[in-house]
DSSP file (Angstrom, degrees, kcal/mol; ACC not computed):
  #  RESIDUE AA STRUCTURE BP1 BP2  ACC     N-H-->O    O-->H-N    N-H-->O    O-->H-N    TCO  KAPPA ALPHA  PHI   PSI    X-CA   Y-CA   Z-CA
    1    1 A M     >        0   0    0      0, 0.0     4,-2.1     0, 0.0     5,-0.2   0.000 360.0 360.0 360.0 -38.4  -32.5  -23.3   -1.1
    2    2 A F  H  >  +     0   0    0      1,-0.2     4,-2.4     2,-0.2     5,-0.1   0.889 360.0  54.2 -62.2 -38.9  -31.8  -19.8    0.0
    3    3 A R  H  > S+     0   0    0      2,-0.2     4,-2.6     1,-0.2     5,-0.2   0.898 107.7  49.9 -61.8 -43.0  -30.3  -21.0    3.3
    4    4 A R  H  > S+     0   0    0      1,-0.2     4,-2.5     2,-0.2     5,-0.2   0.930 111.3  48.2 -62.5 -45.3  -27.9  -23.3    1.6
    5    5 A T  H  X S+     0   0    0     -4,-2.1     4,-2.4     2,-0.2     5,-0.2   0.911 111.8  50.6 -64.8 -40.5  -26.7  -20.5   -0.7
    6    6 A F  H  X S+     0   0    0     -4,-2.4     4,-2.9     1,-0.2    -2,-0.2   0.953 113.5  44.0 -60.9 -48.4  -26.3  -18.1    2.2
    7    7 A W  H  X S+     0   0    0     -4,-2.6     4,-2.1     1,-0.2    -2,-0.2   0.835 112.7  51.9 -69.3 -32.8  -24.3  -20.6    4.3
    8    8 A F  H  X S+     0   0    0     -4,-2.5     4,-2.3    -5,-0.2    -1,-0.2   0.913 112.6  45.1 -67.3 -41.9  -22.1  -21.6    1.3
    9    9 A T  H  X S+     0   0    0     -4,-2.4     4,-2.6    -5,-0.2    -2,-0.2   0.923 113.3  50.6 -67.8 -43.0  -21.3  -17.9    0.5
   10   10 A A  H  X S+     0   0    0     -4,-2.9     4,-2.2    -5,-0.2    -2,-0.2   0.897 112.8  46.6 -61.1 -38.9  -20.6  -17.2    4.2
   11   11 A G  H  X S+     0   0    0     -4,-2.1     4,-2.4     2,-0.2    -2,-0.2   0.906 112.5  49.3 -69.2 -42.2  -18.3  -20.2    4.4
   12   12 A A  H  X S+     0   0    0     -4,-2.3     4,-2.3     2,-0.2    -2,-0.2   0.896 112.2  48.3 -65.0 -40.2  -16.5  -19.3    1.2
   13   13 A A  H  X S+     0   0    0     -4,-2.6     4,-2.7     2,-0.2    -2,-0.2   0.905 111.8  49.7 -65.2 -42.3  -16.1  -15.7    2.4
   14   14 A A  H  X S+     0   0    0     -4,-2.2     4,-2.6    -5,-0.2    -2,-0.2   0.894 111.0  50.0 -63.3 -39.2  -14.7  -16.9    5.8
   15   15 A G  H  X S+     0   0    0     -4,-2.4     4,-2.6     2,-0.2    -2,-0.2   0.909 111.6  47.7 -67.1 -41.2  -12.3  -19.2    4.0
   16   16 A V  H  X S+     0   0    0     -4,-2.3     4,-2.3     2,-0.2    -2,-0.2   0.919 113.4  48.8 -64.3 -42.8  -11.0  -16.4    1.8
   17   17 A W  H  X S+     0   0    0     -4,-2.7     4,-2.1     2,-0.2    -2,-0.2   0.935 113.3  46.0 -62.4 -44.5  -10.6  -14.1    4.8
   18   18 A A  H  X S+     0   0    0     -4,-2.6     4,-2.7     1,-0.2     5,-0.2   0.919 112.7  50.0 -65.1 -43.6   -8.8  -16.7    6.8
   19   19 A T  H  X S+     0   0    0     -4,-2.6     4,-2.2     1,-0.2    -1,-0.2   0.894 111.6  48.3 -61.6 -39.8   -6.5  -17.6    3.9
   20   20 A T  H  X S+     0   0    0     -4,-2.3     4,-2.0     2,-0.2    -1,-0.2   0.886 112.2  49.6 -67.7 -39.5   -5.7  -14.0    3.3
   21   21 A K  H  X S+     0   0    0     -4,-2.1     4,-2.1    -5,-0.2    -2,-0.2   0.930 112.0  47.5 -67.0 -45.1   -4.9  -13.4    7.0
   22   22 A V  H  X S+     0   0    0     -4,-2.7     4,-2.5     1,-0.2    -2,-0.2   0.899 110.7  51.4 -64.8 -39.7   -2.7  -16.4    7.2
   23   23 A N  H  X S+     0   0    0     -4,-2.2     4,-2.1    -5,-0.2    -1,-0.2   0.895 109.2  50.7 -65.5 -39.3   -0.8  -15.5    4.0
   24   24 A R  H  X S+     0   0    0     -4,-2.0     4,-1.8     2,-0.2    -1,-0.2   0.915 110.9  48.7 -62.6 -43.3   -0.2  -11.9    5.4
   25   25 A K  H  X S+     0   0    0     -4,-2.1     4,-1.0     1,-0.2    -2,-0.2   0.898 110.1  51.9 -65.2 -40.6    1.2  -13.3    8.6
   26   26 A L  H  < S+     0   0    0     -4,-2.5     3,-0.4     1,-0.2    -1,-0.2   0.874 107.4  52.7 -62.1 -37.5    3.4  -15.7    6.7
   27   27 A Q  H >< S+     0   0    0     -4,-2.1     3,-1.1     1,-0.2     6,-0.3   0.891 106.4  53.8 -66.0 -36.3    4.8  -12.8    4.7
   28   28 A Q  H 3< S+     0   0    0     -4,-1.8    -1,-0.2     1,-0.2    -2,-0.2   0.738 106.2  53.3 -68.5 -20.4    5.6  -10.9    7.9
   29   29 A L  T 3< S+     0   0    0     -4,-1.0    -1,-0.2    -3,-0.4    -2,-0.2   0.331  79.4 114.6-101.6   8.9    7.6  -13.8    9.2
   30   30 A T  S <> S-     0   0    0     -3,-1.1     4,-2.6    -4,-0.2     5,-0.2  -0.467  78.7-114.9 -70.1 150.3    9.9  -14.3    6.3
   31   31 A P  H  > S+     0   0    0      0, 0.0     4,-2.6     0, 0.0     5,-0.2   0.890 115.3  52.8 -55.3 -41.9   13.6  -13.6    7.0
   32   32 A E  H  > S+     0   0    0      2,-0.2     4,-2.2     1,-0.2     5,-0.2   0.918 111.4  45.8 -59.0 -45.5   13.6  -10.6    4.6
   33   33 A S  H  > S+     0   0    0     -6,-0.3     4,-2.3     2,-0.2    -1,-0.2   0.890 112.0  50.9 -71.8 -35.8   10.6   -9.1    6.3
   34   34 A L  H  X S+     0   0    0     -4,-2.6     4,-2.4     2,-0.2    -2,-0.2   0.903 111.0  49.2 -61.2 -42.5   12.0   -9.7    9.8
   35   35 A A  H  X S+     0   0    0     -4,-2.6     4,-2.5    -5,-0.2    -2,-0.2   0.901 111.1  49.5 -64.1 -40.3   15.3   -8.1    8.7
   36   36 A A  H  X S+     0   0    0     -4,-2.2     4,-2.4     2,-0.2    -2,-0.2   0.917 110.9  49.5 -64.1 -45.1   13.5   -5.1    7.3
   37   37 A Q  H  X S+     0   0    0     -4,-2.3     4,-2.1     1,-0.2    -2,-0.2   0.907 111.2  49.5 -63.2 -39.9   11.4   -4.7   10.5
   38   38 A A  H  X S+     0   0    0     -4,-2.4     4,-2.2     2,-0.2    -2,-0.2   0.909 111.0  49.7 -64.3 -41.4   14.6   -4.9   12.6
   39   39 A A  H  X S+     0   0    0     -4,-2.5     4,-2.3     1,-0.2    -2,-0.2   0.906 110.2  50.2 -66.3 -38.8   16.3   -2.3   10.5
   40   40 A N  H  X S+     0   0    0     -4,-2.4     4,-2.4     2,-0.2    -1,-0.2   0.899 111.3  48.9 -62.7 -41.1   13.3    0.1   10.7
   41   41 A K  H  X S+     0   0    0     -4,-2.1     4,-2.5     2,-0.2    -2,-0.2   0.867 110.4  51.1 -66.5 -36.7   13.3   -0.3   14.5
   42   42 A A  H  X S+     0   0    0     -4,-2.2     4,-2.5     2,-0.2    -2,-0.2   0.896 109.8  49.5 -66.9 -40.5   17.0    0.4   14.7
   43   43 A I  H  X S+     0   0    0     -4,-2.3     4,-2.3     2,-0.2    -2,-0.2   0.929 111.5  49.6 -63.2 -44.3   16.6    3.5   12.6
   44   44 A D  H  X S+     0   0    0     -4,-2.4     4,-2.5     2,-0.2    -2,-0.2   0.910 110.6  49.2 -60.0 -43.1   13.7    4.7   14.8
   45   45 A A  H  X S+     0   0    0     -4,-2.5     4,-2.9     1,-0.2    -1,-0.2   0.917 109.4  53.0 -63.5 -40.6   15.8    4.1   17.9
   46   46 A G  H  X S+     0   0    0     -4,-2.5     4,-2.2     2,-0.2    -2,-0.2   0.920 109.7  48.3 -58.4 -43.9   18.7    6.0   16.4
   47   47 A H  H  X S+     0   0    0     -4,-2.3     4,-2.5     2,-0.2    -2,-0.2   0.918 112.2  49.0 -63.5 -43.3   16.4    9.0   15.7
   48   48 A K  H  X S+     0   0    0     -4,-2.5     4,-2.5     1,-0.2    -2,-0.2   0.931 111.7  49.0 -60.7 -45.4   15.0    8.9   19.2
   49   49 A L  H  X S+     0   0    0     -4,-2.9     4,-2.3     2,-0.2    -1,-0.2   0.869 110.7  50.2 -60.9 -37.9   18.5    8.7   20.6
   50   50 A K  H  X S+     0   0    0     -4,-2.2     4,-2.3     2,-0.2    -1,-0.2   0.912 111.0  49.0 -67.7 -43.7   19.6   11.6   18.5
   51   51 A D  H  X S+     0   0    0     -4,-2.5     4,-2.2     2,-0.2    -2,-0.2   0.895 111.1  50.7 -60.8 -41.7   16.6   13.7   19.7
   52   52 A F  H  X S+     0   0    0     -4,-2.5     4,-2.5     2,-0.2    -2,-0.2   0.919 109.8  49.7 -60.8 -45.7   17.4   12.8   23.3
   53   53 A A  H  X S+     0   0    0     -4,-2.3     4,-2.5     1,-0.2    -2,-0.2   0.877 110.7  49.7 -63.5 -38.1   21.0   13.9   22.9
   54   54 A L  H  X S+     0   0    0     -4,-2.3     4,-2.4     2,-0.2    -1,-0.2   0.893 110.8  50.4 -66.9 -39.0   19.9   17.2   21.3
   55   55 A D  H  X S+     0   0    0     -4,-2.2     4,-2.2     2,-0.2    -2,-0.2   0.891 110.9  48.8 -64.2 -40.9   17.5   17.8   24.2
   56   56 A V  H  X S+     0   0    0     -4,-2.5     4,-2.6     2,-0.2    -2,-0.2   0.925 111.3  49.7 -62.9 -45.6   20.2   17.1   26.7
   57   57 A R  H  X S+     0   0    0     -4,-2.5     4,-2.5     2,-0.2     5,-0.2   0.920 111.2  48.8 -62.2 -44.1   22.6   19.4   25.0
   58   58 A A  H  X S+     0   0    0     -4,-2.4     4,-2.1     1,-0.2    -1,-0.2   0.916 112.8  48.3 -63.7 -40.9   20.0   22.2   24.9
   59   59 A G  H  X S+     0   0    0     -4,-2.2     4,-2.4     1,-0.2    -1,-0.2   0.874 111.1  51.1 -64.2 -39.4   19.3   21.7   28.5
   60   60 A M  H  X S+     0   0    0     -4,-2.6     4,-2.2     2,-0.2    -2,-0.2   0.898 110.4  47.9 -65.5 -40.2   23.0   21.7   29.4
   61   61 A I  H  X S+     0   0    0     -4,-2.5     4,-2.0     2,-0.2    -2,-0.2   0.888 112.4  49.8 -68.5 -38.4   23.6   24.9   27.5
   62   62 A Q  H  X S+     0   0    0     -4,-2.1     4,-2.1    -5,-0.2    -2,-0.2   0.910 111.8  47.6 -63.7 -41.7   20.6   26.5   29.2
   63   63 A R  H  X S+     0   0    0     -4,-2.4     4,-2.7     2,-0.2     5,-0.2   0.871 108.5  54.8 -68.9 -36.5   21.8   25.4   32.6
   64   64 A E  H  X S+     0   0    0     -4,-2.2     4,-2.8     2,-0.2    -1,-0.2   0.899 108.8  49.3 -63.7 -38.5   25.3   26.7   31.9
   65   65 A E  H  X S+     0   0    0     -4,-2.0     4,-2.5     2,-0.2    -2,-0.2   0.934 110.5  50.3 -62.8 -43.7   23.8   30.1   31.1
   66   66 A E  H  X S+     0   0    0     -4,-2.1     4,-2.4     1,-0.2    -2,-0.2   0.917 112.8  45.5 -60.6 -44.7   21.8   30.1   34.3
   67   67 A L  H  X S+     0   0    0     -4,-2.7     4,-2.8     2,-0.2     6,-0.3   0.896 110.6  54.9 -65.6 -39.9   24.9   29.2   36.3
   68   68 A G  H  X>S+     0   0    0     -4,-2.8     5,-1.5     1,-0.2     4,-1.1   0.909 109.9  45.6 -58.6 -42.2   26.9   31.8   34.5
   69   69 A E  H  <5S+     0   0    0     -4,-2.5    -2,-0.2     3,-0.2    -1,-0.2   0.914 114.0  49.2 -66.6 -42.8   24.4   34.5   35.4
   70   70 A A  H  <5S+     0   0    0     -4,-2.4    -2,-0.2     1,-0.2    -1,-0.2   0.858 118.2  38.9 -68.0 -34.3   24.2   33.3   39.0
   71   71 A L  H  <5S-     0   0    0     -4,-2.8    -1,-0.2    -5,-0.2    -2,-0.2   0.568 108.7-121.2 -90.7  -8.8   28.0   33.2   39.4
   72   72 A G  T ><5S+     0   0    0     -4,-1.1     3,-0.7    -5,-0.2    -3,-0.2   0.688  74.3 126.6  81.1  18.1   28.6   36.4   37.4
   73   73 A T  T 3 < +     0   0    0     -5,-1.5    -4,-0.2    -6,-0.3    -5,-0.1   0.604  67.6  60.1 -83.9  -9.3   30.9   34.8   34.8
   74   74 A N  T 3  S+     0   0    0     -6,-1.1    -1,-0.2    -9,-0.1    -5,-0.1   0.514  80.6 107.7 -91.4  -5.6   28.8   36.1   32.0
   75   75 A A  S <  S-     0   0    0     -3,-0.7     3,-0.1    -7,-0.3    -6,-0.0  -0.383  85.8 -95.5 -72.5 150.0   29.3   39.7   33.0
   76   76 A P        -     0   0    0      0, 0.0    -1,-0.1     0, 0.0    -2,-0.1  -0.395  50.0-101.5 -66.2 146.0   31.7   41.7   30.6
   77   77 A P        -     0   0    0      0, 0.0     6,-0.1     0, 0.0    -4,-0.0  -0.288  36.9 -99.3 -69.6 152.5   35.3   41.7   32.0
   78   78 A D    >   -     0   0    0      1,-0.1     3,-1.3     4,-0.1    -3,-0.0  -0.532  27.8-136.0 -66.6 129.6   36.6   44.7   33.8
   79   79 A P  T 3  S+     0   0    0      0, 0.0    -1,-0.1     0, 0.0     4,-0.1   0.741 101.8  59.6 -65.9 -19.5   38.7   46.7   31.3
   80   80 A E  T 3  S+     0   0    0      2,-0.1    -2,-0.0     0, 0.0     0, 0.0   0.695  95.4  75.3 -78.0 -19.2   41.5   47.2   33.8
   81   81 A L  S <  S-     0   0    0     -3,-1.3     3,-0.1     1,-0.1     2,-0.0  -0.645  90.6-105.5 -93.9 149.9   42.0   43.5   34.2
   82   82 A P        -     0   0    0      0, 0.0    -4,-0.1     0, 0.0    -1,-0.1  -0.292  51.2 -82.1 -67.8 160.5   43.9   41.3   31.7
   83   83 A A        -     0   0    0      1,-0.1     2,-0.2    -4,-0.1     0, 0.0  -0.315  51.2-101.7 -66.0 146.5   41.8   39.0   29.5
   84   84 A Q        -     0   0    0     -3,-0.1     2,-0.4     1,-0.1    -1,-0.1  -0.470  31.6-136.5 -70.9 132.4   40.8   35.7   31.1
   85   85 A R        -     0   0    0     -2,-0.2     2,-0.5    -3,-0.1    -1,-0.1  -0.772  18.1-160.6 -90.7 134.3   42.9   32.8   29.9
   86   86 A R        -     0   0    0     -2,-0.4    -2,-0.0     0, 0.0     0, 0.0  -0.955   3.8-152.6-119.2 134.3   40.9   29.7   29.1
   87   87 A R        -     0   0    0     -2,-0.5     2,-0.2     1,-0.0     5,-0.1  -0.807  27.1-111.0 -99.3 141.5   42.4   26.2   29.0
   88   88 A P        -     0   0    0      0, 0.0     4,-0.1     0, 0.0    -1,-0.0  -0.515  16.0-145.2 -71.8 140.9   40.8   23.6   26.8
   89   89 A A  S    S+     0   0    0     -2,-0.2     2,-0.4     1,-0.1     3,-0.2   0.796  85.8  42.0 -75.2 -27.1   39.2   20.8   28.8
   90   90 A I  S    S+     0   0    0      1,-0.2    -1,-0.1    -3,-0.0     0, 0.0  -0.935 107.5  32.8-121.3 142.8   40.2   18.2   26.2
   91   91 A G        +     0   0    0     -2,-0.4    -1,-0.2     1,-0.2    -2,-0.1   0.719  68.8 169.7  90.4  21.5   43.5   17.9   24.4
   92   92 A R        -     0   0    0     -3,-0.2    -1,-0.2     1,-0.1     2,-0.1  -0.399  42.9-103.1 -63.3 144.1   45.8   19.2   27.1
   93   93 A P        -     0   0    0      0, 0.0    -1,-0.1     0, 0.0     3,-0.1  -0.419  37.2-111.1 -71.2 145.6   49.4   18.6   26.2
   94   94 A A        -     0   0    0      1,-0.1     3,-0.0    -2,-0.1     2,-0.0  -0.434  41.2 -93.0 -72.8 148.4   51.0   15.7   28.0
   95   95 A P        -     0   0    0      0, 0.0     2,-0.3     0, 0.0    -1,-0.1  -0.350  43.0-112.1 -62.6 143.8   53.7   16.6   30.6
   96   96 A V        -     0   0    0     -3,-0.1     2,-0.3     1,-0.0     0, 0.0  -0.614  31.5-148.9 -80.8 132.1   57.2   16.6   29.2
   97   97 A K        -     0   0    0     -2,-0.3     2,-1.1    -3,-0.0     5,-0.0  -0.712  22.5-110.7 -98.7 152.2   59.3   13.8   30.6
   98   98 A N    >   -     0   0    0     -2,-0.3     3,-0.5     1,-0.2     4,-0.3  -0.708  33.9-175.0 -79.0 105.4   63.0   14.0   31.1
   99   99 A T  T 3   +     0   0    0     -2,-1.1    -1,-0.2     1,-0.2     3,-0.0   0.543  67.8  81.1 -81.8  -6.7   64.1   11.6   28.4
  100  100 A R  T 3  S+     0   0    0      1,-0.2    -1,-0.2    -3,-0.0    -2,-0.0   0.923 109.6  20.3 -66.8 -41.6   67.8   11.8   29.4
  101  101 A F  S <  S+     0   0    0     -3,-0.5     2,-0.5     2,-0.0    -1,-0.2   0.286  99.0 114.7-107.3   8.2   67.4    9.3   32.2
  102  102 A H        +     0   0    0     -4,-0.3     2,-0.5    -5,-0.0    -5,-0.0  -0.694  37.2 178.2 -89.6 127.2   64.2    7.6   31.1
  103  103 A H        -     0   0    0     -2,-0.5     2,-0.2     2,-0.0    -3,-0.0  -0.984  19.9-142.1-126.8 119.1   64.5    4.0   30.1
  104  104 A S        -     0   0    0     -2,-0.5     2,-0.5     1,-0.1    -2,-0.0  -0.563  19.0-121.0 -82.7 144.8   61.3    2.2   29.0
  105  105 A Y        -     0   0    0     -2,-0.2     2,-0.6     2,-0.0    -1,-0.1  -0.741  24.8-171.0 -87.0 123.9   60.8   -1.4   30.1
  106  106 A N    >   -     0   0    0     -2,-0.5     3,-1.7     1,-0.1    -2,-0.0  -0.950   9.7-163.9-116.9 112.0   60.4   -3.9   27.3
  107  107 A R  T 3  S+     0   0    0     -2,-0.6    -1,-0.1     1,-0.3    -2,-0.0   0.645  87.5  64.2 -71.6 -10.7   59.4   -7.3   28.6
  108  108 A N  T 3  S+     0   0    0      2,-0.1    -1,-0.3    -3,-0.0     2,-0.0   0.469  78.0 111.8 -89.1  -0.6   60.4   -8.8   25.3
  109  109 A E  S <  S-     0   0    0     -3,-1.7     2,-0.4     1,-0.1    -4,-0.0  -0.363  76.2-110.9 -67.7 152.1   64.1   -7.9   25.8
  110  110 A D              0   0    0      1,-0.1    -1,-0.1    -2,-0.0    -2,-0.1  -0.703 360.0 360.0 -80.7 134.7   66.6  -10.7   26.3
  111  111 A H              0   0    0     -2,-0.4    -1,-0.1    -3,-0.0    -2,-0.0   0.384 360.0 360.0-114.2 360.0   68.0  -10.7   29.8
């Protein structure tokens, strides 16, 4: 009698365990759960990308300082020389065109 009770209890426990495991897996495969998992992975990827960009920027600043020291551009300017002019790398003004003789081509004009 004890053997039957043992095997019955073991079978019931295995059934409960298997049912619980299957239900958890089904919950993970619902569209809402899959969307949440994708959103979490996208957020994690964004954080990793931001950290990478910050590391690259820090390395770039460090390397610029090293190059400035090696080339002597970080040294204080000679007081006898005029101040160094710096041009912005981005946002340079466009060259001025002579608009007196300039005619733009419009392919939609009637000819």
